[in-house]
C-alpha positions as a Markdown table, in Angstrom:
| # | Residue | x | y | z |
|---|---|---|---|---|
| 1 | Unk | 79.5 | 111.5 | 89.8 |
| 2 | Unk | 78.5 | 108.0 | 90.9 |
| 3 | Unk | 75.0 | 107.4 | 92.2 |
| 4 | Unk | 74.5 | 106.8 | 95.8 |
| 5 | Unk | 72.8 | 103.5 | 96.9 |
| 6 | Unk | 71.8 | 101.9 | 100.1 |
| 7 | Unk | 72.6 | 98.1 | 100.7 |
| 8 | Unk | 72.3 | 96.4 | 104.1 |
| 9 | Unk | 75.7 | 95.8 | 105.7 |
| 10 | Unk | 76.3 | 93.1 | 108.3 |
| 11 | Unk | 77.8 | 94.5 | 111.5 |
| 12 | Unk | 81.1 | 92.5 | 111.2 |
| 13 | Unk | 81.7 | 94.0 | 107.7 |
| 14 | Unk | 80.7 | 97.5 | 108.8 |
| 15 | Unk | 83.5 | 97.3 | 111.4 |
| 16 | Unk | 85.9 | 95.9 | 108.7 |
| 17 | Unk | 85.1 | 98.8 | 106.4 |
| 18 | Unk | 85.4 | 101.5 | 109.1 |
| 19 | Unk | 88.8 | 100.1 | 110.1 |
| 20 | Unk | 90.3 | 100.4 | 106.6 |
| 21 | Unk | 92.6 | 103.4 | 105.7 |
| 22 | Unk | 91.3 | 103.7 | 102.1 |
| 23 | Unk | 87.9 | 103.7 | 100.3 |
| 24 | Unk | 86.8 | 100.2 | 99.1 |
| 25 | Unk | 85.3 | 98.8 | 95.9 |
| 26 | Unk | 83.1 | 95.8 | 95.4 |
| 27 | Unk | 84.3 | 94.4 | 92.1 |
| 28 | Unk | 83.1 | 91.7 | 89.8 |
| 29 | Unk | 85.6 | 88.7 | 89.7 |
| 30 | Unk | 85.6 | 85.2 | 88.5 |
| 31 | Unk | 84.9 | 84.2 | 92.1 |
| 32 | Unk | 81.9 | 86.6 | 92.2 |
| 33 | Unk | 81.8 | 90.0 | 94.1 |
| 34 | Unk | 84.8 | 90.8 | 96.2 |
| 35 | Unk | 85.8 | 93.9 | 98.2 |
| 36 | Unk | 89.2 | 95.5 | 97.5 |
| 37 | Unk | 91.0 | 98.8 | 98.4 |
| 38 | Unk | 90.5 | 101.4 | 95.7 |
| 39 | Unk | 94.3 | 101.2 | 95.4 |
| 40 | Unk | 93.9 | 97.7 | 94.0 |
| 41 | Unk | 90.6 | 98.2 | 92.2 |
| 42 | Unk | 90.0 | 101.8 | 91.4 |
| 43 | Unk | 86.4 | 103.0 | 91.0 |
| 44 | Unk | 84.9 | 103.1 | 87.5 |
| 45 | Unk | 82.6 | 105.9 | 86.3 |
| 46 | Unk | 79.7 | 103.4 | 86.1 |
| 47 | Unk | 80.1 | 102.4 | 89.8 |
| 48 | Unk | 77.5 | 103.3 | 92.4 |
| 49 | Unk | 78.6 | 104.1 | 95.9 |
| 50 | Unk | 77.5 | 104.2 | 99.6 |
| 51 | Unk | 79.1 | 105.8 | 102.6 |
| 52 | Unk | 80.1 | 103.8 | 105.7 |
| 53 | Unk | 81.4 | 106.2 | 108.3 |
| 54 | Unk | 84.2 | 108.2 | 106.7 |
| 55 | Unk | 84.7 | 105.5 | 104.0 |
| 56 | Unk | 83.1 | 105.3 | 100.6 |
| 57 | Unk | 82.3 | 101.9 | 99.2 |
| 58 | Unk | 82.1 | 101.9 | 95.4 |
| 59 | Unk | 80.0 | 99.1 | 93.9 |
| 60 | Unk | 80.3 | 97.6 | 90.5 |
| 61 | Unk | 77.2 | 98.5 | 88.4 |
| 62 | Unk | 77.0 | 94.8 | 87.5 |
| 63 | Unk | 76.9 | 93.7 | 91.2 |
| 64 | Unk | 74.8 | 96.5 | 92.7 |
| 65 | Unk | 71.4 | 95.1 | 91.5 |
| 66 | Unk | 72.5 | 91.6 | 92.7 |
| 67 | Unk | 73.8 | 92.5 | 96.3 |
| 68 | Unk | 71.2 | 92.1 | 99.0 |
| 69 | Unk | 73.7 | 92.4 | 101.9 |
| 70 | Unk | 77.4 | 93.2 | 102.2 |
| 71 | Unk | 78.8 | 90.5 | 104.5 |
| 72 | Unk | 82.0 | 88.5 | 105.0 |
| 73 | Unk | 81.3 | 86.4 | 101.8 |
| 74 | Unk | 82.8 | 89.2 | 99.7 |
| 75 | Unk | 86.1 | 89.3 | 101.5 |
| 76 | Unk | 89.1 | 88.0 | 99.4 |
| 77 | Unk | 90.6 | 84.8 | 100.8 |
| 78 | Unk | 93.7 | 86.6 | 101.9 |
| 79 | Unk | 91.7 | 88.9 | 104.1 |
| 80 | Unk | 89.8 | 86.0 | 105.7 |
| 81 | Unk | 93.1 | 84.2 | 106.4 |
| 82 | Unk | 94.6 | 87.3 | 107.9 |
| 83 | Unk | 91.6 | 87.8 | 110.2 |
| 84 | Unk | 92.1 | 84.2 | 111.5 |
| 85 | Unk | 95.6 | 84.8 | 112.6 |
C-alpha cells in the first residue's frame, strides 16, 4: 500500500481536485510534474498518496520529495485552456 504524505495545497487546486470524478496522480513528465486522472496515468506501487476530500492524489516517488506545494503550475495545458473558456 502506498505511503501517505502531506503536502501543502493551494486553495484553487484543492477546489479543482475536489471537483474531479476520479482520483488523480502527479506524474513525472518531460515538462515537469503534471496532474492527471488515474485513468490516464494509473498509480504505481512506488507512489505516495494524500487525501483531498473524497479524492486520493497519488504522487510519483520521484516528485514527492521535490514538491513543496500543489498549485496550478502542475495542471496540463489542456486543463488550463479549458478553465479559461
